[in-house]
C-alpha positions as CSV (number, residue, x, y, z in Angstrom):
1,M,-25.0,38.3,5.3
2,E,-26.8,35.0,4.5
3,F,-23.6,33.6,2.9
4,A,-21.5,34.5,6.0
5,A,-24.0,32.7,8.2
6,V,-23.9,29.6,6.0
7,F,-20.1,29.7,5.9
8,R,-19.9,29.9,9.7
9,K,-22.3,27.0,10.0
10,E,-20.3,24.9,7.7
11,L,-17.0,25.7,9.4
12,S,-18.5,24.9,12.8
13,A,-19.7,21.5,11.5
14,L,-16.3,20.7,10.1
15,W,-14.5,21.4,13.3
16,G,-17.1,19.8,15.7
17,D,-16.9,16.5,17.4
18,G,-13.1,16.6,17.6
19,K,-12.8,16.0,13.8
20,G,-11.2,19.4,13.2
21,V,-7.7,18.2,14.4
22,S,-7.7,15.4,11.9
23,L,-8.8,17.8,9.2
24,V,-6.0,20.2,10.0
25,A,-3.4,17.4,10.0
26,I,-4.6,16.1,6.6
27,A,-4.8,19.6,5.1
28,T,-1.3,20.5,6.3
29,G,0.2,17.5,4.6
30,W,-1.7,18.2,1.5
31,G,-0.6,21.9,1.5
32,L,3.1,20.9,1.8
33,L,2.9,18.3,-0.9
34,N,1.2,20.6,-3.4
35,G,3.3,23.6,-2.4
36,V,6.6,21.9,-3.0
37,R,5.4,20.5,-6.3
38,M,4.8,24.1,-7.5
39,V,8.4,25.0,-6.7
40,Y,9.5,23.4,-9.9
41,P,8.0,26.1,-12.2
42,V,9.8,28.7,-10.2
43,I,13.2,27.1,-10.3
44,I,13.0,26.0,-14.0
45,P,15.5,28.8,-15.0
46,Y,18.0,27.5,-12.5
47,L,17.5,23.9,-13.6
48,Q,18.0,25.0,-17.2
49,A,21.2,26.7,-16.4
50,D,22.6,23.9,-14.2
51,Y,21.6,21.0,-16.4
52,N,21.5,22.7,-19.8
53,L,17.8,22.0,-20.4
54,S,15.6,23.5,-23.1
55,L,12.0,24.5,-22.3
56,T,10.8,21.3,-23.9
57,V,13.0,19.2,-21.7
58,A,12.1,21.3,-18.7
59,G,8.5,20.6,-19.6
60,L,9.2,16.9,-19.8
61,L,10.7,17.1,-16.3
62,V,7.4,18.5,-15.0
63,T,5.5,15.9,-17.1
64,V,7.5,13.1,-15.4
65,L,6.5,14.5,-12.0
66,W,2.8,14.7,-13.0
67,F,2.8,11.3,-14.8
68,F,4.2,9.3,-12.0
69,A,2.0,11.1,-9.5
70,A,-0.9,10.0,-11.7
71,I,-0.1,6.3,-12.4
72,G,0.5,5.6,-8.7
73,Q,-3.0,6.7,-7.8
74,L,-4.6,3.4,-8.9
75,P,-2.4,1.3,-6.5
76,G,-2.8,4.1,-4.0
77,G,-6.6,3.8,-4.2
78,I,-6.5,0.0,-3.8
79,L,-4.2,0.4,-0.8
80,A,-6.6,3.1,0.6
81,D,-9.5,0.5,0.4
82,R,-7.5,-2.2,2.1
83,Y,-5.2,-0.5,4.7
84,N,-4.9,2.3,7.1
85,E,-5.3,5.6,5.3
86,R,-3.3,7.5,8.0
87,A,-0.3,5.3,7.6
88,L,-0.5,5.5,3.8
89,M,-0.5,9.3,3.9
90,A,2.4,9.3,6.4
91,V,4.4,7.0,4.1
92,S,3.6,9.4,1.2
93,T,5.1,12.4,2.9
94,V,8.3,10.5,3.9
95,I,8.9,9.2,0.4
96,V,8.5,12.7,-1.1
97,A,10.9,14.1,1.6
98,A,13.5,11.4,0.6
99,A,13.0,12.1,-3.1
100,L,13.5,15.8,-2.5
101,G,16.9,15.0,-0.9
102,L,17.8,13.0,-4.0
103,V,16.7,15.9,-6.4
104,V,18.8,18.5,-4.6
105,T,21.9,16.3,-4.6
106,S,21.5,15.0,-8.2
107,S,24.7,15.3,-10.2
108,S,23.2,14.7,-13.7
109,P,19.9,15.1,-15.6
110,V,19.4,11.3,-15.4
111,I,19.4,11.3,-11.7
112,L,17.3,14.4,-11.6
113,F,14.6,12.7,-13.8
114,F,14.8,9.5,-11.7
115,A,14.4,11.4,-8.4
116,T,11.5,13.3,-9.9
117,A,9.7,10.1,-10.8
118,I,10.2,8.8,-7.2
119,W,8.8,12.1,-6.0
120,G,5.7,11.7,-8.1
121,L,5.1,8.1,-7.0
122,G,5.4,9.1,-3.3
123,H,2.9,12.0,-3.9
124,S,0.5,9.6,-5.6
125,L,-0.2,7.7,-2.3
126,Y,-1.7,10.7,-0.6
127,P,-4.7,12.0,-2.7
128,I,-7.1,9.0,-2.7
129,A,-6.4,8.1,0.9
130,R,-7.2,11.7,1.8
131,I,-10.5,11.6,0.0
132,T,-11.6,8.2,1.3
133,L,-10.7,9.2,4.9
134,L,-12.5,12.6,4.6
135,S,-15.6,10.8,3.1
136,K,-15.9,8.8,6.3
137,L,-15.2,11.7,8.6
138,Y,-17.6,14.0,6.8
139,S,-20.2,11.8,5.0
140,E,-22.7,14.7,4.8
141,R,-20.2,17.5,4.1
142,L,-17.6,15.9,1.8
143,G,-17.6,18.8,-0.6
144,S,-16.9,21.3,2.2
145,A,-14.2,19.2,3.7
146,L,-12.5,18.6,0.4
147,G,-12.8,22.3,-0.4
148,V,-11.0,23.2,2.8
149,T,-8.1,20.7,2.2
150,M,-7.8,21.8,-1.4
151,A,-7.7,25.4,-0.3
152,T,-4.9,24.5,2.1
153,G,-3.1,23.0,-0.9
154,D,-3.4,26.3,-2.6
155,L,-2.2,28.0,0.5
156,G,1.0,25.9,0.3
157,Q,1.2,26.7,-3.4
158,T,0.9,30.4,-2.5
159,V,3.5,30.5,0.2
160,L,6.2,27.9,-0.7
161,P,7.1,29.0,-4.3
162,P,8.0,32.6,-3.4
163,I,10.0,31.4,-0.4
164,A,11.8,28.9,-2.6
165,G,12.4,31.6,-5.2
166,A,13.9,33.8,-2.6
167,F,16.2,31.1,-1.3
168,A,17.2,30.2,-4.9
169,A,18.1,33.8,-5.7
170,V,20.0,34.5,-2.5
171,I,21.6,31.1,-1.7
172,A,20.8,28.2,-4.1
173,W,17.8,26.5,-5.7
174,Q,18.7,23.4,-3.7
175,I,17.9,25.2,-0.5
176,G,14.7,26.5,-2.0
177,L,13.5,23.0,-2.7
178,G,15.1,21.1,0.2
179,F,13.9,23.1,3.1
180,V,10.4,21.5,2.7
181,A,11.7,18.0,3.3
182,P,11.8,18.1,7.1
183,L,8.4,19.8,7.2
184,L,7.0,16.9,5.3
185,V,8.4,14.4,7.7
186,L,6.8,16.3,10.6
187,A,3.5,16.5,8.8
188,G,3.6,12.7,8.2
189,L,4.2,12.0,11.9
190,S,1.3,14.3,12.8
191,I,-1.0,12.5,10.4
192,F,0.0,9.1,11.7
193,A,-0.5,10.2,15.3
194,M,-3.9,11.8,14.8
195,S,-7.0,10.1,16.3
196,S,-8.3,7.2,14.2
197,G,-11.5,6.8,16.1
198,Y,-13.7,8.1,13.3
199,A,-12.7,6.6,10.0
200,S,-9.4,5.0,9.2
201,T,-9.5,1.5,7.7
202,E,-7.4,-0.7,10.0
203,G,-6.5,-3.5,7.6
204,S,-9.5,-4.3,5.6
205,T,-10.4,-7.9,4.8
206,N,-11.4,-6.8,1.2
207,T,-9.6,-9.2,-1.2
208,R,-10.8,-7.5,-4.4
209,S,-9.0,-8.8,-7.4
210,I,-7.3,-6.6,-9.9
211,W,-10.0,-7.4,-12.5
212,E,-12.7,-6.5,-10.0
213,T,-10.9,-3.3,-9.4
214,L,-10.6,-2.4,-13.0
215,N,-14.3,-3.2,-13.5
216,V,-15.1,0.1,-12.0
217,V,-14.2,1.5,-15.4
218,T,-17.6,0.0,-16.6
219,E,-19.3,2.4,-14.2
220,L,-18.1,5.3,-16.5
221,R,-20.8,4.2,-18.9
222,N,-23.1,6.1,-16.5
223,P,-23.5,9.4,-18.5
224,A,-22.9,11.7,-15.5
225,M,-19.8,9.9,-14.4
226,G,-18.4,9.7,-18.0
227,F,-19.0,13.4,-18.5
228,M,-17.4,14.3,-15.2
229,T,-14.4,12.1,-15.9
230,G,-14.0,13.9,-19.2
231,I,-14.3,17.3,-17.6
232,L,-11.7,16.3,-14.9
233,F,-9.2,15.3,-17.7
234,L,-9.6,18.5,-19.6
235,Y,-9.4,20.6,-16.4
236,M,-6.2,18.8,-15.4
237,F,-4.7,19.2,-18.8
238,I,-5.3,22.9,-18.7
239,W,-4.1,23.3,-15.2
240,Q,-0.9,21.4,-15.6
241,S,-0.1,23.2,-18.9
242,F,-0.8,26.6,-17.4
243,T,1.1,26.2,-14.1
244,A,4.2,24.6,-15.6
245,F,5.2,27.8,-17.5
246,Y,3.2,30.7,-16.2
247,P,6.2,32.3,-14.3
248,T,8.4,31.8,-17.4
249,Y,5.7,33.3,-19.7
250,L,5.3,36.4,-17.5
251,T,9.1,37.0,-17.6
252,T,9.9,36.1,-21.2
253,V,6.7,37.3,-23.0
254,K,5.2,40.0,-20.7
255,G,8.6,41.4,-19.6
256,L,7.9,41.2,-15.8
257,S,10.7,40.7,-13.3
258,S,11.1,37.3,-11.8
259,Q,9.9,38.8,-8.4
260,S,6.7,40.2,-10.0
261,A,6.1,36.9,-11.9
262,G,6.5,35.0,-8.6
263,I,4.0,37.2,-6.9
264,L,1.5,36.8,-9.6
265,F,2.0,33.0,-9.6
266,G,1.5,32.9,-5.9
267,F,-1.6,35.1,-6.3
268,F,-3.1,32.6,-8.6
269,F,-3.1,30.0,-5.8
270,A,-4.0,32.6,-3.1
271,V,-7.3,33.2,-4.9
272,G,-7.8,29.4,-4.8
273,V,-7.7,29.5,-1.0
274,V,-11.0,31.3,-1.2
275,V,-12.4,29.7,-4.3
276,K,-12.1,26.1,-3.3
277,P,-14.1,26.1,0.0
278,V,-16.8,28.2,-1.7
279,A,-16.9,25.7,-4.5
280,G,-17.2,22.8,-2.0
281,V,-20.1,24.5,-0.2
282,A,-21.7,25.4,-3.6
283,Y,-21.6,21.7,-4.6
284,D,-23.2,20.7,-1.3
285,R,-25.8,23.4,-1.6
286,I,-26.8,23.9,-5.3
287,G,-25.4,20.9,-7.0
288,M,-22.7,20.0,-9.6
289,R,-23.8,21.8,-12.8
290,K,-24.5,25.3,-11.5
291,S,-21.3,25.1,-9.4
292,L,-19.1,24.2,-12.4
293,I,-20.5,26.7,-14.7
294,G,-20.0,29.5,-12.2
295,I,-16.4,28.3,-11.6
296,L,-15.3,27.8,-15.2
297,T,-16.8,30.7,-17.1
298,P,-14.6,33.4,-15.6
299,A,-11.5,31.3,-16.3
300,T,-12.4,31.0,-20.0
301,A,-12.6,34.8,-20.2
302,G,-9.3,35.0,-18.4
303,F,-7.4,32.8,-20.9
304,L,-8.9,34.7,-23.8
305,L,-7.8,38.1,-22.4
306,L,-4.3,37.1,-21.2
307,P,-2.4,37.4,-24.5
308,A,-3.8,40.9,-25.1
309,L,-2.8,42.6,-21.8
310,N,0.6,43.6,-20.4
311,D,0.0,46.0,-17.5
312,I,0.9,44.2,-14.2
313,W,-2.3,45.3,-12.5
314,L,-4.5,44.1,-15.4
315,L,-2.5,40.8,-15.4
316,G,-3.3,40.5,-11.7
317,G,-7.0,40.7,-12.5
318,I,-6.7,38.2,-15.3
319,T,-4.8,35.9,-13.0
320,A,-7.7,36.1,-10.5
321,L,-10.2,35.2,-13.3
322,I,-8.2,32.2,-14.4
323,S,-7.8,31.0,-10.8
324,T,-11.5,30.5,-10.4
325,M,-11.0,27.2,-12.2
326,L,-9.2,25.9,-9.1
327,G,-12.6,25.3,-7.6
328,T,-13.2,22.5,-10.2
329,G,-11.5,19.8,-8.2
330,A,-13.7,20.3,-5.1
331,V,-16.8,19.7,-7.3
332,T,-15.6,16.9,-9.6
333,Q,-13.9,14.9,-7.0
334,S,-16.8,15.2,-4.5
335,F,-19.2,14.1,-7.2
336,L,-17.1,11.1,-8.2
337,A,-16.5,10.1,-4.6
338,D,-20.2,10.2,-3.9
339,S,-20.8,8.0,-7.0
340,F,-18.9,4.9,-5.7
341,S,-19.8,2.6,-2.9
342,D,-17.7,2.7,0.3
343,E,-16.1,-0.7,-0.7
344,S,-14.9,0.5,-4.1
345,Q,-14.5,4.2,-3.5
346,G,-10.7,4.3,-3.2
347,A,-10.1,2.0,-6.2
348,G,-12.8,3.8,-8.3
349,L,-11.2,7.2,-7.6
350,G,-7.8,5.7,-8.2
351,V,-8.8,4.4,-11.7
352,I,-10.3,7.7,-12.7
353,R,-7.5,9.9,-11.3
354,T,-4.9,7.7,-12.8
355,L,-6.6,7.7,-16.2
356,T,-7.2,11.4,-16.3
357,A,-4.0,12.7,-14.7
358,S,-1.6,10.4,-16.6
359,L,-3.2,11.6,-19.9
360,A,-3.2,15.2,-18.8
361,A,0.5,14.9,-17.8
362,G,1.5,15.4,-21.4
363,G,0.3,19.0,-21.1
364,P,3.6,20.6,-19.7
365,V,5.9,19.0,-22.4
366,L,3.5,20.1,-25.2
367,F,3.4,23.6,-23.8
368,G,7.2,23.5,-23.5
369,V,7.4,22.8,-27.2
370,V,5.0,25.7,-27.9
371,G,7.2,28.0,-25.8
372,D,10.4,26.9,-27.5
373,Y,8.8,27.9,-30.9
374,G,7.7,31.2,-29.5
375,Y,3.9,30.6,-29.5
376,F,3.0,31.1,-25.9
377,N,0.2,33.5,-26.6
378,E,-1.4,31.2,-29.2
379,G,-1.1,28.4,-26.6
380,Y,-3.2,30.3,-24.1
381,I,-5.8,30.9,-26.8
382,V,-6.0,27.1,-27.3
383,L,-6.4,26.7,-23.5
384,A,-9.3,29.1,-23.7
385,V,-11.0,27.1,-26.4
386,I,-10.6,23.9,-24.4
387,M,-12.0,25.6,-21.3
388,A,-15.0,26.8,-23.4
389,L,-15.5,23.1,-24.4
390,V,-15.6,22.1,-20.7
391,V,-18.2,24.7,-20.0
392,T,-20.3,23.4,-22.9
393,L,-20.0,19.8,-21.6
394,T,-21.1,21.0,-18.2
395,F,-24.4,22.4,-19.7
396,W,-25.1,19.0,-21.2
397,M,-24.5,17.0,-18.0
398,P,-27.3,15.3,-16.1
399,E,-27.7,16.9,-12.7
400,E,-28.0,13.6,-10.8
401,N,-25.4,10.8,-10.7
């Protein structure tokens, strides 16, 4: 009962003073961007057939998407510090929509990989601008606001992949991916049109040099920030490796139908719709360390148990356990955002996210190699060990930043 009252209070605070409309617009764009990115794991079998790709090369395709989405976050963070965040997010959605058009019309693997790289770069403009804008809109409830938008991202990842899979099976994979493009354009227009009275930076006069921007790396010498950056990297490595091939693993190793695998994959993100707002509220209420330990411990158990179970209902329970890790981002990114000054927040988050996500982007191709050699089960045991390491690091972290 007390939890329900707290949750209602937080929701009312997020919606109040007219800020709720802006939150909905930002969250919708984020949901579409994340949802369409998770279509790739669902259509990998179709891409393999059309372009004659191995699991390793298919993993490399996913790695390209993640890598370019990562390296663009540093310039995206710099732009978020200097210019209008709403315009930056709108441009992001339009670029991704155009890239999707190029992906679905690609006539060769070379064009497919090029279009995927453009897709990643377009996506990279959105995340930091989203965080810096929300930090201004909700200076006292950033964890909760980020939790809501990240939950909407999981809602997109829950809904769009099954729809895309159905289109791919009945019509063509190009329809399953391409139908999101016009929705992204509409979302971009909505974001650009939303009220800017609260927070958007309308052309900052900040002339920070590239060296001054990169100097935020020295702030990682702060033990809490250094630990949190390490945890973010390990989490992203695990998450990217897991999501890239989970549907393929369920069909090829566990023997499930593609429809059942798609449902479980969507269920993974559906649980995140609940987990992420709760994680954000937990960060605001009880702090970083306790929140992370509560989020990551069930996921560690889930990875350990996954290779041993084959019943679809038990796999559903394991999927729910693993999905608790989705709350990590609401805690880590809120903590890191709170650790930088307003002037360097965008650039600081850009440096950290670029560093961690670009390194973690190697996960899918490595997991693809593991799959090609028939060691998927062993790969999940390794992910469990890495997750246990993250939990251990969390115990060692100082509570204050």
